[in-house]
C-alpha positions, 0 to 999 in steps of 0.5 A: 500500500503506497504511503499517503502523500504529505501525511504528516503535521509539523511545527517549526519554531520561528526563524530570524530572517536577519540571522545568517545562521538561520537557513531559510525555512529551517527551525532554530534549535532550542538549547534547553534540557528536555526530559528526552535529554535527561533520559539519555544523560541517565543512560549514558552515566550508567553505561559509561561510568556506572553512576546512577542518576535519577530518572527525570520526572514530568510532574509525578510521572517517572519518565522511561523513554521517548515514544514519539514526536508530533507537530504538537509535542513529544510523547514519553513512556512514563510510570505512575509510582503512586498508582503503579501503572504505565502511562503516556505523557505528552508535553505540548510544544506551544505552551512554552512560547505561549503566555500564562493565559494561553497555557491556562486555556490549554489546561482548561481545554485538556481538563474538559477533554479528560471528562471524555470517557469512552472505550474508543478514546484514549483516556486522559488521566491528568493535566498539569504544568512542567517547566513552563509546558503543559503536559497531558498524562494519558492511558498507555496502549500496547499496539499499533496505529491504524496506519500500520495496522492497515499496511499489515492487513492481508489482502482478500475478498472480505478485507473490507469487512475488517477495515470497516469494523475497526473504522466503525469502532474508531468512529464511535470514539469520534462520535463521543467526542462530538457529543461532548462538544469536541472537534478533533480537527486532525483525524487520520489513521496515525491518530488511532491506536489499535490494541493487541486485542483489536480495540481501536482508540482515538488519540492525539486531541492536540489540535482539538477545539471546542465548537465555535472557538475562533481560529486564525486563518491564512489570508492567502491560500492561493499560492502553490506549494510543493509540500503540504507540511509547509502549510501546516508549519505556518500555524494558521491552518492546523491539520493534515491537508490530505484529510482536511475538508474543503471548507477549512482551506477557505478559512471555515471553522472546524466542525463535526462535519469536517471531522466526518470528512476526514474520517471518510477520507481515511476510510476510503484510503483504507478500503481502496488503497488510494486517496479520493482526491489527487494532487501533486501540489497543495493547490491541486489538492485543494482544487480537487477537493473543492470541485467535488470530483472523486477518483474512481477506484480501479480496483473495487476490492469487493467493497459493496455499493452501499458502503461506497455510497455511504463514504461518498456522501461523507466526502461531499464538498458542502458540509450540509450535504454530508451525513447529519452527524457521525451517529447517522454515518455509523448507523449506515456503516453498521447496518447488517445487510446479510442478516436476513440471508443468514437467518434463511440458512439457519432455518433451512439447516434446522429443518434438515436436522429435525428431518433426520432425527424424525426418521429411522432407517435408510429410506427415511434417511434417504428421503431426508437427504433428498429433502435437504438437497431440495432445500439447499437448491431452493435456498441457493436460488433464493440467495442468488436472487437476493444477491442479484436484487442486492446488486441491483439495489446497490447499483441503483443506490449508487446511481441515485447518490451520484445524481443527487450529488450532481444536483449539489455540485451544480448548485454550488457552481456559479452559472449552473444553478438553473441546471441544478434546479431542473435536475433537482425537480426531476429527481424529487418529483416522483416522491411527491406530494410530501417528498419525504422519500426524496434524497436530502442532498437533492433538497439541499441542492434545491435550497442552494439554487432556488434563491440564486440569480437565474436569467429568465431570458438569454438574447443572442446578439452575435457580437459583443454587447456594450449597451442595454436600456429598458423602455420607459414602460419596461416592455422592451429592451434595446441593446447595442453591439460592437459591430454597430448593430442595434437590436430591440427585444420584448422584455417579457419573452425575450423575442427579437423585435428588430435589428439593424445590420452590422457595419463593415470594418472596424468596431464601431460601438464601444464601452462608453457609447450611450444608449437611451430611450426618449421619455415617450419610448418612441425613439432611441439615441446612441452613437457608434452605429456609423462609420468610425472615422466620422463620429455621429449621434443617431436617432432611431424609430423604436417601433420600426428600427429605421434611422430617423436622424443622424447628427454628424460630429456628435458624441455623448447624446442625451434627450432634453426635457421635451424630447425635441432636442439632443444634448451632447458634444459637438466637434469643432476641431480635431481635438476641440469638443464643446457642449451643444444642442441639436434640433431633432426636427431639422438636425441643425445646431440649436446652440453650443457653449463657447470657451475652453476649460469645460470638463464632464457634464451631467443632465438633470433628471427632468432634462431641463438643466445641464451641469458642466464641470470646469477645470477651475473646479467650478460647476456651471448650470445651463438651461437646456432650452437656450444654452443660457448659464443660469447658475454656478457652484463656485470653486472650493477655496484652496483647492488646486484646479484640475480636470477630469471631474466626475459628476452625479445628480441625485434622483430628485435633482437637488444634490450633486456629487462631485469627484474632483480630479484630485480625488476629493469627493464633495456633496453639494446642495443645489438649492443653497449652492453650498457644500453639504459635506466632504466625504474624503478621497475616493475613486470611481463614478459616484451614484446615488441609491436608496432614495438618495440616502446612499452614495456609492463611489467605487467600492465605498458606500456612504450614508448621506444622512451623517456622511458615515462610511457604511461599507468598503468591499475588497474590489471596486467593481461597477454598480449601475443599477438598484432593484426594489427591496434595497438591492444593488446590482454590481459586476466584476468582470464576469461575476454578477453580484447583488448587494444590500444598499444598506450595508453593502454586504453581498446577498448573492452572486453568480457567473453572469456571462461567458465573458466580461459584463459591460453594462447592467440596467434596472427596469423602471419598476426596479423589479428586473434588470438586464446585463450586456456582455462580451459574449454577445448576449443580453440576459434578462433577470428577475429581481426579488426572491422567487421563494418568497410567499410574502415580503414586508419591507421596513421603510427607509429610516425605520428598523423592524422591532417584531414580526408575526403572521398578522403584523410587524412593528418598526421604530425610526431614528427618532424613536417613533414606533409604527405598527403595520398589518398588510398595508404600507400605512401604519395602523398605529403610530406611538410617539417616542418614549422620553429618555428610552434606553434601547428600543420599544417592545411590541406584542399582540394580545387579544385586546390589542397591541401592547407597547412599552419601553424596555428601560428609561432614564431619569427623569422619565416614568416607565409606562406600558400602553394598550392600543386598539387592534382596529384603530390603533387608538390608545385604550389605557396606559399603566405608569410606574413612577420612579423613586430614584434617578437610577435607570428604570428597567421593567419587564411586563409579562402577559397572556397571549390568549386572555386579558391579563398583564403583569407589571413588576412594581418598584416595591418588589410586588407584581400588579396584574391588570385586565387588558380590556379595561386597565383595571387592577386584578391582583397584587402579588407580593413575595415573602419579604423578597422582591419579585424580579421575574414573572410569568402569566399562563396564556389562558390568564388563570395562573401566574408565577413569580420568582424572587432573588433567592430562586423561589418560584411561587404559583398563583391562582389569578381568580383568587390571587392566592398562592398554590405552590412554592418551590425552590428552583436550581441553577447557578445564576441569580438571573433567570434566563427563562421563566415562563408558562408553556401550554397549560401544564408546564412552567419553564425555568432556566437559571445558568446552565440548568433547565427545569420543566415544572408542573404548572399546577403543583410546581413538581419537577417534570424534567431537569437537565444541565447541558455541558456548556462552557461557563462563558457560553450558557445557552437558552431553552424552549419548550414545545407548545404541546409540552412534549419536547424540550430543546436546549442549546449552548451559545458559542459551541454551536450545538443543542439537544432535543429531549422527550419531556415525559421520559427525559430521553435524548431524541437527538443532538443538533449540530452546527447550529447558531441559536443566538437571538430570541429564545421563544417561539422556536416551535410551530404552534402544534409543537411538531416542528422546530426551527433554528439558525445554522452556523453558516447562516441558513435556517434549519427546520427539524421534525421535533418528534424525531429530530430529523432535519426536514428542510434547509432554507438558504438565508441570503441576507440574515439579520443578526437581530431577530431569529427565524420564526415559524408561521402559525401554520408551521408551513412557512418561516419568517426571516428578518433581513439586514435590508429591513425586509421580513421575508416569508419563505416555504418551510416544507419540502413541498414548499421548497419544490414549488419554489424551485418551480417558480424560479424556473417558471419564467425561464426557457428551461421550464418546458423540461420541468413543466409536467412535474411542476404542474403535476405537483400543484394539482 
């Protein structure tokens, strides 16, 4: 078996490049006394001089010798004299150079590792410090590592069974680590020991981290290298590259999914004797891994198809496409597919034995033999049929897995998303209407491809397209091509309407050739469709494509206000161009500007004013009707005169952005003729967006309200269009990108053309856009998300506070709260709370909308208000009067299905109000202890309070009397969760302890404490039917679903990011659960089984609100950074329908029409 290429992990100490004694790339030797040197010293003293020297010690362990060295430290054989046992002791390299805090972290992590006890994990006995280094004493195992064990394993047709058995055992150890929140990060055969009795144990967690730890990543992974060890030596990327998952090379965080990938690489190599990906250089290996292409084994070595398919899934590029967990993978690997055949053999053999025993004499014996032969023949036939059926099944399984993997591959390939949708719909369709039997990989592919950019029409202009424009009504699209041809298309269908012929000779149109409709949409103006040696502007009849007017010596044309004149530049000499206007009726010059020093210009949106920059830094304003100068923006004092200014006007025409030749960007108010602000140096063409509240220059996005730089992305690119919903269209060569106009963040991207993109424009309604490219194509694209069932957008300047099925609330910068339903007009407008800290809170109750301040500063009073659900009129207000100048923070609680509101008071009591009238129902007080947490059951019959000693008291709100008092457990005074769920449960979480109490008696129904780190306590939620408890840790990214009646663990949720709202994770029926994944996607689980039902790609996730399931559980509401609230399908059937919608307007729809229309019936 060949050795794996570059199968090692090394660690070099820093080298001083200025020291001539330090060779490039060589480690500098450290002259210090190590346990290894001390052992050699003792041995030499005894052998040469007969002198007995005490053996060195590491902590309390007597060192016997060196077992080996690794990238993270040396391992010594040692003896524990206190417990009389042999151990292995590892000294960690990095701890000597690290500071005390880093060593303390290493010790803390090693101690947590020591809590991991499993038969397939090398047990850690002790952790400590020795001479400034951290040491780990662990179980000593006699045996070989798995790499040596594999090399020694003899070949044979059933060799795969032995390989699989030992890997399944090692996988159980890895699964146990994941369950404890530990990621190995360097799983490989060299880190698995196989003992003499054959037990596999995973070791060397030297690179392990707990999920969610911040890891340094290299800045540039694109440089080629001849040795993978060079990569690991940087300290930026830890692990052995041949086993590493693709996401780790891109800077992604290590996770159970990356461990699973490494496990499958090792298993593949163990089964087939070769690597699943090949590459002589690191760059080649990374490319092979990222492409998803797996080497086909030339010798299958008897490996069955089901096993091959299982490993292939674990090697998928996208982590979400692999097995959901190591547990799921091991269940597949451990499944016994020959048990049925063995049972058949045993039944036949038993029958034969009974037959022999039941007859006497030769005839009976002969009859039994004949019966046995017949049974054997029948069994053989059955086994052959079973083998044939199994082979067909395995072949079909492999084919299905490869087809599903192809959907995933296409979905992650820019420009191939449409193909992924077509293939995914075709593969999923036979499993309708609920699609429960369809491959998870197929739906992962649909989830990735459905929101992608997919052109709904591709228009072939045959020659490079340099210009594109929509007609004013958005019904037509015009394109200009380098051969001088002009074409018109139907914007809905992409059908060609007319085209002008190509011009002979050199290219005529170019990147800067304008193309525009007049305001009525009846004419087009452009340049570049006349012979190149005579520049001219041409005006065309948009209905017929015939030439209406040619204006010689004209360039950069624009239609004036009434469309009767063309504004542009006229050539009056070889290099002398002046601004002028032509009369379209006669073709004659109407006027031209005299004088030198004129620079760039821009026409006002109404077409009535021409603004021209001068090289003395002034900007002149001219009337386009007669060419009169009507105003001037004076030069900025102290600024050096320069040319090549760039101008941009706001859509309202009241502000002008001037990028001066020296690079300074200034914003002018045209009414006052004053500079509003200077925005500093910039490069590129200024453009106004987002109702003139944003200014984009190159790769810099400015907020014009305060001049703040909102975003700065790495590449300049070109941004020329804005879509509805706060989306900017940008392009960088052939890369088409959608960005948020609020933050500049990338929403999605794809390969737009098979060549450079030259122009992008939005339709007048901003719901679609067109691109023109060097490939000669004009592509038409839909704006918006085809998955969206509903979209609610916060107006500019407002931020979403809360959203539910029937309403959403926003707050503006002045603190004014607005509540909306389906109308853009607010149902209610609540004035700002004086001296509020944070933002207002809003909730829907049967009586109306509750609105309150989270906290207020002095001298304001705290209040909660109830608004009428129909009119928004305030029905009542409850005020808590302050008694000091401290901040006043009060958290009211309420019933969702009844009319009860509980408000804590400053004296430590709790006032319960009737929300219909505002009248007081009860006043609840603790036993000499202030109440600091409260809950009201949704039916309004019971309340609960919690005091600072952790005593929970239940109250009957019909009598205002106590019904129980219990002590709660937990490590924190603050209750992270304290609320009723359903009618029978009270959920209490303090610190890492979560307890479900009986709502009537206070008795404990379930109590759990999760293994969260002290700094990463999480939250919990209980399903509305009170049968499922979900808990999670912040930071490590894992959670657990438990069955409340039995207390049993249903499943472990891996790679989640559950920050945000802690409640309403479940659907109202309690059968579905939603949580955010650590990659930003939204996951929907079956709460009963814990199985992942659907993954939802969230293109622009907010970091403020968590995903929320709709009331019917079939959709999910997602808050976007753009301020929108999208409602997307949250079922497989909904995802399938969304894929069909994404294809409906494309030319690929005929390929999926039957399955799509069949599923909708």
